[in-house]
N, C-alpha and C positions, 0 to 999 in steps of 0.2 A: 769940415763936412766932406770936402772933395777927397781928402786923404782917407777918411773913413770908408767912403763908398768904394774907392779904388782898392783898398785892402780886401774888402769883402768880395769884390768882383774878381780879384786875382785868385782867391780861394776857389771860387766857382769855376774859373777858367782852368785851374790846375786839376779839377776833378776831385776836390776834397769831398769827403762824405757829407751828406746833407746835415746830419746831426752836429758834426764838428763845426761846420760853417755857421749854422744858426746859433750854436752855443757861443762861438766867438763873437758873433754880432751882438748877442745879448750882453755879454760881459763888457764889451766896449761901451754900449749904451749905459749900462749900470754904473760904469766908472765915470761917465760924464754927468750922470744925474744921481748923486748919492741919495739913498733913502728909498729908491724904487726897486721893484723886482720885475724883470721881464719874463714873459711866458709866450711861447709859440706852440700852438696846437694844430695838428693837421686835421682835415676833415675828409674822411673816406666813408663812403656808403652812409652818409648822414650821421656819422659817429665821430667823436673826438678821440684823438690819440696824441699824447705829448711828444713833441720833437725836442724842445729844449726849455729848461726853466732852472738855470744854474743857482738861483738864490731862493728857490722855493723848496720846502722839504719834500723828499721822495714819498713820504707818507701821505702827502696831499695829492701830488701829481699822479701817483699810482691809482688813486680813486677815480681819475678821469678817463682811464683807458676804456674805450668802447662805449662811453656814455652817449646816448642819442642827443643830437642837438634839439633845441626847442626854446620857446619864449620864457620858460621858467628854469633854464639851466644856466644860472649865473650870467655874467657879462659875456663870456666867450660863446656859450651855447646859444644865447639870444642873438649875438652879432652874426654868428654863422647862419642861424635860422632866417633872420630878416635880411641879411646881406648889407647891413649898415652898421656904423659905429654905435656902441652902447656904452654909456657912462653911468656908473653907479657911484654916488658920492657917499652913501652910508650903507655898507654891506649888511649891517646888523638889522636894519629895518626894511630894506628893499625886498619886495615879494619875490623877485627873480632869484634871490640868494637864499630863500628860506630852507632849501634842502642841503646847502653847502656851507652856510656861514659858520657852522660849528667847527669846520676844519680850517678856516681862514682867520677868523677873529682872534682865537687864542694865540696865534703866532704873530699878531701885531699889525695886521693889515685891515684898513678901514674902508678903502675905496678901490674900485677897479674900473679901468677904461679899456675896452677891447675894440679892435678894428679888424674887419674881415680882410683877408688877402685873396684877391680875385685873379684867376688865370684862366684864359680861354672861356671867359664869360661864366665862370662858376666859382663859388667859394671853395678854396682848396685848403685854407688855414685861417687862424686868427692870431693877431699880435696884440698882447695885453701888457698894460702897466698896472702893477699893484702899488697903491700908495699907503703910507703909514699915517696920513692925515685924511680927513674927509674933505676932498676937494676935487675940482676938475683939472684937466691937463692945462699947462701953460702953452703959450704960442711957440716957445722954443721946443717943448716936448712934442707938440703937434708937427712941427717942421721935421724933427728927426724921425718921428714915427712914419710920416709920409715916405721918407727915404727908405726906412727899414722895410715897410710893406712892399715897396717896389723891389728892393733887393731880395726879400724873401720869395716874392713871386718868381723872380728870375731863377733863384736857386731851386725852388720846388719844381718848376717846369723842366729845368735841366735834369733833375733827379728822376722825374717821371719818364723823360725820354730815355735816360740810361736804363731805368728799370724795364721799360718796354722793350728796348733792344736786348737786354739780358733775358727777358721772358721769351722773346722770339728765338734767341740763340739757344736757350735751354729747353724749349718746348717742342714736342712733336706736333706738327701742324694738323695731322689727320686725327689723332686720338686725344690731343690736349694733355697727354702724359708728359712728364719730363723725358728728355731724349738721352741719347748716349753720352753727349757732352756733359749733361748734368749728372748722369750716373757716374761717369768717371770722376767728376769733381766731388760728389758726395762720398764715393767710395774712398777716394784719396784722403778725405778728412775724417774717416771713420776710425774710431779706436776699437781695439779688439776685445777688451774685457772690462769688468767692473773696476779693475785697478786703475783705469784711466778715466778720471773725472766722473766716477759713478755710472759709467755707461753700462746698460744692461746687456747680458749675453745675446748675441744675434747670429743670424745665419743668412745666407744668400740663396735665393731660388732663381734659376734661369729656365725660361719656358720657351719652347718652340711650338707653333701651331702645326699640326700634322696634315691638315687638309686645305690650307689656303690656296695652293696651286690648283687643286681639284675644283674648288669653288670658283676661282677665277676662270678656269678653262670651261667649266660647265655653265655657270650663270653670268659670267662677265665680271669685270673689275669693280663695278659699282657694288655688287654683292660682296666681293672680296674686301672692299673698303669698309662696308657695313659690318662684316665679320670682325675685322680688326678693331673697329670702334666698340663693338659689343664686348669683345674680350677685354679691351682696355677698361671699360666701365666695370666689368665684373672683377677685374684685378684690383682696381681702386677701391671697390666696395669690400672685397675680402681682406685687403691689406691696409691700404690708406692711400690717398692721392699723393701724399708727400713721399711715400716709400715705394711707389710704383713707377716703372720706366718702360718705355718702348725703345729698344736698342736699334731698331731698323728692321725692315722686311717683316718677317713673322716672328721676330725675337722679342721677348719681354723679360723683365727682371723685377724682383721684389726683395726688399730688405725686411726681414721679419725678426721679431723677438723669439729666441729659442735657447733653452738651457742645454739641450743635448740633442743627439740625432733622432731619437723617437719623437721629441717635440717638433723638430724640423720636419720630419716625415708627416706628422699629423697636420701641420700647416699646409704642406704641399698637397696632401691628399684632399684636404678641404677645398683647396684652390682648384684642383682638377674637377671635383664634383661641381663647383660653382661654374666653371668654364663650360663644362660639357652639357649643360642644360640646352634644350633646343632654342634656336634663335631665328627670328625673321630678319632676313637680310635682303633688302631690295625686292621684297615680294616673294622671296623663296625661303622655305624652311631649311635651315642648316643645323647640323649637329656638330658643334665645335669639338675639336679634340686637341689636347696638348700633351707634349712630353716634357717632363720637368727634371732637372738635375739640381742637386743642392749640396751645400757645404757649410760647415759650422765655423764661425770665426775663432772659437776657442781652440780649434785644432790646427790653426795656421799661425805663421809668424808675421804675416803682414796682410793688409786688406787685399793687395793684388794677388796674393796666394789664394785667398778665399775665392776670388773670381776664377783663377786658374783651376782650382779644385772643382768648383761648380761646373765649369766648362767641360772638364774631363767627365764628370758624372753625366752631364747632358749628352755628350757624344756617345757614351756607352749606352745610355737609355735609348737613343735614336737607333742604334745598331741592333739592340737586343730586346727592348720591351717598349715599343712606341705606345703612347697614350697612358703611360704610367710614370711613377716617380722613381728616380734612382739617386741614392745618397752616396756621396764620395767616401771611399775608404782607402787607407794606406795601401799602396801597391797598385791601385787602379791606374795611376799615372804611368807606371812602368809598362803596363800592358799597352797603353795608348802610345807611348814613345816607341815601343817595339813595332806597333802597327804602322806608325808614321814612317819609321825607318824602312820598313819593308815596302811601303808604297813608293817612297822616294827611290829606293834602290831599283825596283822594277821599272819605274818610270824612266830612270836614266838608262837602264839596260835596254829598254825598248828603243829609246832614241839613238842608242849606239849599236843597234842590231846585235845585241848579245843574248837575245832569247832564241833558243834552239829547240828543235823537235827531236826527241829520241824515241825509240820504239821498242816496247817489250813484247816478245812473241807470245801468242796464245796457241797452244798445241793440243793435239789429240793425245790423251794419256796412254792410249794403247800403241799407237804407231810412232809417236813423237814427231808427227808431221805438223808443220806450222800452218794454221788455218787463218791467222790474222795477227794484227798488232794492236796494242794500245799505245796511242801517241801521248807522250809525257813531256811537259815543258821542263827545260833545263836553262838555268841562267849561268852564263859564262862570266866569271869575274874578270877584271882587267888584268889579273895575274895569270889567267888561263884556267883557273879551277872551275869545275862545273858543279853547280848546286842544284839539288833536286827541288821539286815544287814545295816540299814540306818546309823548306827554309824561308819561303816567301809566300806561304799560303794566306797569311793575314792580309796581304795586299789585295787579294781578290775580293775582300769584303768592301773595298772601295769600288763603286759601280763603274767609274770612269776607267780606272786601271784594269778592272776585270774585263771590260769590253775591249780595251786595247790588246790585252794579253790573248783573249780569245781570237780576235781578228788576226793577230800575228800567227798564232798556231794554225788557224784555218788556211792562211796564205802558204805557210811552210808545208803543212801536211798535204794539201791539195796538189801543190807543185811536185812533191815527192811521189805521190800516188800516180800522177799523170806520167811522170818519168818512168816508173816501174811498169805501168801498163804499156807505154810505148815500147819498152824493151821486151814485151811479151812474157813478163814474169807472171806466175800464177797467183796474183794478188786477189784475195777474197774480200777482205774488209779491214778497215782501220777504225778504231774507236777513238773518239775525241771527247774530252771531259768538258762539261758545261758547269758554270757556277750559278749560285742563286742570283747574283747580280745580272747574269745574262738573261735570266727569265724575267727580271723586272724591267728589261728594256722593251721598247715597243716594236722593235724591228728584228728580233732574233731570227725568225724563219727566213726573212728576206736576206739577212746577212749570210746565213748558212747556204741558201740556194745560190746566191750570187757568187760566193767563193768557189763552190764546186763547179758551177756552170762556167765560170771564167777559165778554170783549168781543164774543163771538158771531162770531169770525173762523174760517172753515173752514180746516182744516190744509192744504188744497191750495194755499193762498196763502202758505205759510210754507216757507222754505228755511233750514236750519240750517247755518251755515258753520263748519267745523272746520279749523284749520291743519294742515299736514302734520306738523309737529313734535308736535302733540297726538295726531294720528291714529295715529302709530307710536311715540309716546314712552312708552307705558305697558307695562311688562314683564308685567303681570298681565292683559292683554287687557280691562281695564275699558272702555276707549273702544270697542273693537271690539264688545263685547257690547252696550253701550248704543246704538251706532249701529244695530245690527240691530233692537233693540227699537223705537227711534224710527221707523225706516222702516216697520216693521210696523204702527205706529199711524197712518201716513198722512203723516208729515213727509218732505220730501225733504232730502237731505244733500249739501252741496257740500264738496269737498276744496279748501281755500284755500291760497294760496302754493305751489302745486304746483311741485316742482323745487328748492326752497330747502334741503331737508334730505337725507334718505336714503331717500326713497320709491322704490318700484318698482311698476311697473304690475301686477306679479304679485300684490301685496297686494290689489288691487281684486277679485281672483277670490274671496278669502276674506272680505273686508270690503267689499262693494260700496257705491258711492256713486252719486248721480244726476248730479252735475256735477263737472267738474274746472275749477279756475280757475288758469290758467297765470300764474306769478308775473311781475311787472314786469321782473325781471332778465333774463328770456328775451326779453321784448318789446323791451327796450333793445338787444338783440344781433341784431335782425332786419336784418342787412345781408348782401350777397352773400358767399359763402364762409365765413360764420361758422357754428360748430357749433350755435349757438342755433337757427338756421333748421332744421337737420336734426332737432334734438330736438323742436321744435314740430310739424314735419311728421309725425314718428313718433308723437307723442302724439295728434295729430288722427286718424291712421289707426287706431291701436289703440282709442282711445276710441270712435270711430264704430262699430267692429265689436262693441264691448262694449255699445253702446246708451247711452253716457254722453255728455251734452252738454258742450261746452267753452266757457268764457268767458275771454277774454284780459284781464288787468288792466294798469293803468298805461299805457294808450295815450295818447301825447302829441303824435304827429305824424300827418299824413295819410298819409305814406309807410308808417308802421307799420300803419295801418289797411288800406291797400291790400295790403300784403304779407301780412297775416293773411288777408284775403279770398282771396288767390291760393292760400293753403295750405289753404283749406277751412274756416277759422274764421268763424263767422257772428255771434258775439256778443262784445261787449267793453264795457269801461268805462275811464274815464280823463279827464284834464284836457282832452283834445282835445274832448270832448263836454260835460263838466260836472264841477265839483268837487262835493263833498257839500253839499247845500243844506238849509235849514230846512224844516219841514213845510208852511208856507204856499207856499213856492216849489215844493216837490215836488208839491203839489196842482195848481199852475198848469201844471207840466210834464206831469202826467198828463192834464189837460184839453186840452192843445194838441198834445202830441207822442207820446202813448201809442199803441201798436199796438192797433187795434180787434179785437175777437173776429171770427174767421172769415177774417182776412186773412193769417195766418201761413202761408207756403208750406210745403206738405208736412206740416202738422200738423192732424189732423182735429179736435182739441179747441180749435183757435184760439189756442194758446199757443206761444210760442217756446221757453220753458224750462219 
């Protein structure tokens, strides 16, 4: 008996699985008492679930799965119900077996003795002997069952502690969804297609909440937590608790059945509709919004690639179409890699002071006098090569890098402007480009005023250039409101790349600017009978009536310059006159070719722009 107990206790101590431990225990007992069959059933939520019954047919034990305990549920169901041993010496006539005897008698068993297994003052399982004769247990059998019940209780308690630790390890405490650790485990075990053990085609959806920070900042973190719990419940309802995960923060994931990309998109769009229903969060009505990226397992070579593809799709969705679903397609990762490389390169260049300001002159087309500059960022490589902003434009889509780049340009440009003013050079203005990310920051106007105030540069010398796509690309009017504030502070604003997007001159009535810069694509089309000529002529006419100055960009030929003059355009920039030059060359151009105060025709303040 001591050797038997020690063997089982060693299995428990080694952390063997509960089923393997109990099954070994049953086999050892059956070997000691030939002619009997052991059965151990767990009791969970007042229902029976087989753990081990090595000598009973699976056709019988499978019928016991999930059967509610009760006084008329055989020996085991009654023992669990009453919490006391139950002995039935004649299964065929005992009323407690009336619904189950037809499964047991034909396989040769006539009696059954069941003992409850108690742990923490509750019945957690039953231990039963099935006899082939109609009899009660012997003293020796009672002795070993007492030991077995005790050993089973120890094994079950340990298993419950392990399961609870695992539950806590793999469960998100706030939402009760499976957490990132569980997600990683499930994904690692996932097969990709039907060829692997009959697994159905599946896809992965990754979701980010778009307004968690706003809810936290506006209504408090209790409301934010309630929002996360609401979204978790809706995700579990739409997908299933088993396949729903909270990865952390405002990130969620769902594994869904999907044969193809349209099916995956349909699942994602249904999930978005479910999530976006109004919700009451800590006494506040909140309208949840989520951006979802998805990838199909069938299009990947591993489960980890499915996750990478869905991550890439989500990243693109957050950049370009928040609140919607974006499905992964081949080549999407290349664009993302290019963006990450640009972000990294600009970040390193900033840290190594390799971002420089170059200046392209803006001239009067009639006199070729310089009236100002456009400041353009250049990145100097470690080998000394200078790259234009077009080579690292995608880096400005990252808000952090864009802010750093703008701040560096403000510092460089304001210092150069102060230096030129101190030298008495006839500097009129310098244009500085702002990105969409700059307008999404909360402190743009304070950053701008602080930079020029620190250098002692009056704001009348500064023009802020905003591209047409940025000017009209914000649905929430952030850019429009900021432009109004900046103009009220004394900055002038230029609408850059005009005509390349979806701008309408009517927008200038609600969000006025001081200057329109006609895009190079229109200048290139300045030939007889081309629509570009008609458009430029129309822009000139309307802008003049609105009191807006016009600058033509990208002038490369004398014919273009002459044509622009004939259409009434007085100002331009382009390679015909000069490429962007370093600060030293810009200083020389100012000293030799700048328009002097008082000589600008028709301008009482002596400035052309």
